[in-house]
N, C-alpha and C positions, 0 to 999 in steps of 0.2 A: 908629397902629392905627385904623381907621375906626369910628364909632361906628353903630349901627342902633337904632332904635325898635323894640320888639318887643309885641305886643299880644296877648294872648289871650281872647278874649268867649266866655264862658262863659253859660249859662243863668241862673247866680245871680250870677256876678261877674265884672269885666273884669280880669284881671291885665296889667300893664305895667311896660315895663322899658328901659334904655339898655345894650345889652350890645355889647363889642368884637367884633369880627370872629372870633377865638379863642373865643368864648364867654365870656369873662370879663364877667360881670353887674356893670356899674357902680353901678346904681340901679334898685330897683324897689318896686311899690306895688300897690293893688287899689284897686277903687271896686264897687257893687253896679250889676248890670246892669240892672235896674229892667226885665226884659224886658216883662213884661206891661204895665205902666205907659206906659212908653214905646215899646215897639215897635221894629222895625226903624230908622225914620227916627231916633228917640231914640238907637239904639245908634251910629249913623253920626255923629250931634252927639259923642257921648260920645270916640269915635275921633280926631275930630278937635280936640276939647278937649286930648286929652292929647298930640297931635301938636304943637300950638301950644304948649303950656307947655315940651316937652321941648325944642321949639328955640330957646326962649329961652337956654338955657344949654348945651346942646352943639352942635357943628359935626356933622350929621346926613347921612349918606349914601344911605340908605337905609329904609323901613317896611316891616316883616315882619308878618304877620297870619296868625294861627290863629283860626278861628272854627268855632261849633256851626251845623251845617247841611250840606245837601248842597251842593259848592262846585266852579264851574268854575274850577280852579285857571288857565288861562290866560286868561280875561276877568276875574279876579277878581271874580266876581259869585256871590250866593248862588243856586243854583239851586232849593232847596227847602228850607224849615223848617218843622214843625210850627206850625200857627197858634197852639195852645192852648200853646207854650210859648214862642215871640217871633213874636208879630203882627206880620204886614205886613214879614217879613225877605226871603220870598223875592222874588227881582228886583231887591234892592239891589245897584248896582253899587259896590263899595267901592273897587276899584283904579281904576277912570276919576274917581270924584268925588275919591279923596285925591290922585292925580297932578294932576287937573285945578287944584285949589285950593292945592297947596302945591309943586309941580312938583318931586318928590322921587320917584323908584322906588319902585313899591310892589307886594309880591307878596302873595295869599292864599290860604291853603289850609285844609281841613277840619282841626277841631281834634285828631281821633284821628290823623289821619297826620301831623300836626304833634308830638304825643307820641310817637310811633313813630320819625320822624326825629329828635328830640331825645335818645330813649334809645340809637337806634342810634350817634350822632355822638358822646356824652359822656356816655351814662348804661351801663345794663345790657347792652344791646347793641355796646359799643365793641369793635372789632376783629373784628367778624363782617361780613362782607358780604352776608347772607342774614337776614331775620327775620322774624317776624310778632307784632304786639303788639297784644294784646285789655285792652280796658278793660273791666272788670268794675262796674257801677254799676246804675242804673235798668235798662238794657237792656246788651247786649255790642257793642262795637263793634271795629271790626278794621282794621289796617294792613299792608300787605304790602310788603316791602322788599327788591330782587332785586338785587345787584350794586349796592348801595348807592344805589340808586332805588327810587322810590317806583312804584307799579304801581297808577295809577288806573283801568283797566279803560275799555272803550269809553267808556260813559258816564258816566264818573266814580263809579262805584258798586262797584269793587272794595273786598274787605275788610267788607261787610255781612253779616258772618258771623252778626250774632245772629238772622235771618232761616233761617239754616239749621234743618232739620228732626228732631229727635231723640226717638223713641218718641211720634211723634204731635203734639209741640208745638214751638213754634222756640226755637231754643238760649236765648234771651235769656228764653224762659218757663221755662226748665228750671234755668238756671246763673246767672241774673244775681242781684246783691244783693235788689233788690225782691222778686223771686220767692221768695225764701228766706227773708226777713222775712215776707213774706205766709203762707205754709207753716206758718210755727211761731208767728204770731200765730193762726191757725184751730186750730192743734192746741191753745194755750193758752186759745183763747176770749177773747181780747183784741183791741182796736182796732190795726189795721195801725199807726196814727201814733203809737202808744203804743211803739213798738219801733225800732231802728235796728241797722246792722251793728254798731257798740260793744260795745251791750248784748248783741246775741246773743253774740258771742264771749267777754263776761266771764261769763254763763250757762254757755258751753259750758267754759271752764277749771275751773268749778265743777263740773263733771260734769252739767249739766241735760240729762236723757235725749232731752226734744224736741230740744233745739238740735244736738245730739252727733248724733243720727239725720238731723236736716235737712240739717247741715252735710255729713255724709258722701254723702246722696244728690245735694247740690250737687255735691261734689266727682265723682262718679262721672260725670254727666252733662258737668261741666266735660271731663274728660279723653275723656270721647266725642268732645266739639266739636274738642279740641285734636288729638287723633288723625285724625279727618277731614280737618281742615286740612292735617296734617302728611302725610297719604299724599297729596296733591295737590299743596302747594307745596314738601316735603320742605326746610324752614329750618334752619339751621344754630342759629338760638336761636328759643324762644317766651319772650316777655317780658308778664310779666302785672302789670297796673296798676288802678287804682280803689281805692276807699277801703279796701275790706276786705281788699287784696292787702299792706295793712300787716302783716297777720299771718302773713308769711312763718314764721316759726317754727313757728306752729302749723300751716298748710296745705301747705307744700310737702313734707313727707314724704309725707303724705297722697295729694295730686295725683302724685307720681312715682311711687307705688306702684300707683295705678290706671292711667297711663300703662304701667305697666310689663306690665299686664294686656290693655293696648287698643291697642298699638304691637307690629309684629314687632319681634325685636330687633335688626336691623340700622338701623332707623330710631331705635328706642330709645337705641340707644348713641350713636347720633350724632346727638342733638337735645338742645340743652343749655335747661333750664328755668330762667329768672331772673324774679326780682321787680323791678318799676322802682324805679329809685334817685334819678332829678330829680324826682319827686314835682309838684310845682306849678309848678316851671319848667320842665318838658319839654314843653310847649305852645309856650314863647316861645324856647326854643333853636330846637326843631324847625322855627318859623317863620323864624328865622333860618337855620338850614341850608336850607330851600326855597328862600330869596331867593339866597343865595350858590350853590345849585347851579344856579338858574336863570340865574344872570348867570356861570356856568363859572367860578367862584371856590373852588370845594373841588371832590373828586373824588368 
């Protein structure tokens, strides 16, 4: 069975692995991205160093990359990345650079799309043929999969659901983890930097009024956003990922209750709500699935 190098480039860390074509992870590791310090060219050098290292010990059939930023997946090029998050990343031609140096086939896709593909293939969406995967974090990212195929959109911008407007603000201003933390910090007259999702949910479980109230507000807005997406896409399953979605036991009944209020019965009954299962491996697995699909190795 063939081996593939799979790399997931995030703003904070780069996760990397060797994975068999059936999704079995042979080895995995991570390193700091150092996005601000090293920028786009530094990230490219880190990708190349990972490939060089793994090529010493494994017979490699392809390189599959998941990355932050807007990606032209056909060209394997970064179309756009925020300068204050990853400087000089826009325009980096990862696929071209990698294939030129190593003479190994390479495919590149956006990280949220890869997370969605990984969950559809071997995670929470396994067995479904249409899904929407939402990553709830600093913002809200989305991935749309229909008939097991990623829907990129005309200009590779499908799934940018964080910019949907809900009650006068963007979806991510209403329902992201960062917006939740900011609202609670303001109520408590605290520094936003002194709070995080873990602390918020610990306080909520101790019946902290401010935390419970703002979590409920976030859930209501999240349900409105999910419902709007469901009315347009009509997916078989909606998958929720991101750090705070590890609080499945706490959040799932609340979200399901709100979805019952915001979706018509026929859609509510036929839409499964799932929470991401592959966690940190989803991006790497999805990158491999994307590679195999582009090479007609999977359906």
